[in-house]
C-alpha positions, 0 to 999 in steps of 0.5 A, spaced: 950 046 268 946 052 269 946 055 276 940 056 280 942 063 281 941 064 273 934 062 273 928 068 273 926 071 279 919 068 279 921 061 278 926 062 284 920 064 288 916 058 287 922 054 288 923 057 295 916 057 297 916 049 295 921 048 300 918 052 305 912 048 304 915 041 304 919 043 311 913 045 314 909 039 312 915 035 315 915 039 321 908 038 322 908 031 321 913 029 326 910 034 331 916 039 331 911 045 330 903 045 332 899 048 326 892 051 327 887 045 327 885 046 320 892 045 317 894 040 323 890 034 319 894 029 315 890 031 309 893 038 309 900 035 310 899 031 304 896 037 300 902 041 303 907 036 300 904 036 293 903 043 293 911 044 295 913 039 289 908 042 284 912 049 286 919 046 285 917 043 278 918 050 274 925 050 276 927 043 274 924 044 268 927 051 267 934 047 268 933 041 264 930 046 258 937 050 258 941 044 259 938 041 253 939 047 249 946 049 251 949 042 250 945 039 244 944 042 237 938 037 236 934 041 241 936 048 238 930 052 235 934 057 231 938 053 226 945 056 225 947 058 218 951 052 215 957 054 212 957 049 207 951 052 204 954 059 202 956 060 195 963 060 193 966 067 192 970 065 185 969 060 180 976 057 181 974 055 188 967 052 185 971 047 181 977 046 186 975 039 188 971 037 181 973 031 179 972 032 171 978 036 169 
């Protein structure tokens, strides 16, 4: 599995901002911190939760994308050269497994 530290910096920053928004929303809902009147409404808390989750989605997509491309050959966009498609170097290798002798 790819580590979180291997992700691009903008994705890590979005991930951190999403976590901060979720923590602030949680603390605000349970009255551990007091926000200004505009941000103290339940609607603002719901918006903070959705924004926090939305900011964390790019990191999840990047992790899943890199995992699928590293583990499964089905999702690779650049095909690897096939060894069986290479032509044999000599005539004897070409007829080595030929049944018509």
